[in-house]
C-alpha positions in Angstrom: 195.2 161.4 174.0 192.7 158.7 173.5 193.8 155.1 173.0 192.4 155.0 169.5 194.7 157.8 168.4 197.6 156.0 170.2 196.8 152.8 168.4 196.8 154.6 165.0 200.1 156.2 165.7 201.6 152.9 167.1 200.4 151.0 164.0 202.0 153.6 161.7 205.3 153.1 163.4 205.0 149.3 163.0 204.0 149.6 159.3 207.0 151.8 158.6 209.3 149.2 160.2 207.7 146.4 158.3 209.3 147.3 155.0 208.7 149.2 151.7 205.6 151.3 151.6 203.9 154.2 149.7 205.3 157.1 151.6 203.2 160.0 153.0 203.3 162.9 150.6 204.0 165.3 153.4 206.6 163.7 155.7 207.8 160.7 153.8 208.4 158.9 157.1 205.2 156.8 157.3 202.9 155.0 154.9 200.4 157.2 153.1 196.7 156.9 153.7 195.8 155.8 150.1 197.9 158.7 148.7 196.8 161.1 151.4 198.8 162.3 154.4 199.6 159.7 157.1 197.8 159.8 160.4 200.8 161.5 162.0 200.6 164.4 159.6 196.8 164.5 159.8 196.6 164.4 163.6 199.7 166.0 165.2 198.9 169.6 165.8 195.3 169.2 164.8 193.6 166.6 167.0 196.5 165.6 169.3 199.7 167.3 170.5 202.4 164.7 170.1 203.3 161.1 169.3 205.0 159.4 172.2 207.2 157.2 170.1 208.4 160.1 168.0 209.5 161.9 171.1 211.1 158.9 172.7 208.4 158.6 175.4 206.5 155.5 176.5 203.0 154.8 175.3 200.3 155.3 177.9 199.6 152.6 180.5 196.0 152.5 179.4 197.0 151.9 175.7 199.6 149.2 176.7 197.1 147.4 178.9 194.4 147.4 176.2 197.0 146.2 173.6 198.1 143.4 175.9 194.6 142.3 176.6 193.7 142.2 172.9 196.9 140.4 172.0 196.2 137.8 174.7 192.6 137.3 173.6 193.7 136.8 170.0 196.4 134.2 171.0 193.7 132.2 172.8 191.4 132.2 169.7 190.9 128.9 167.9 190.9 130.6 164.5 
């Protein structure tokens, strides 16, 4: 799976944990995409095979490294 897809899935999990949201009309587990199905419902089985977090697996090392680099860069920002 590409790290962009991993990022989308990861962010949906974080959004679901953050609090109340407009639920996906298909699964009701994740925030909807402006009233449309969430990225999980859109992508799982269509463009990707699985979501690591849903299956209790770890995210890929490539994704985690990119995420850490981005978070480190943003914490060093003056804005």
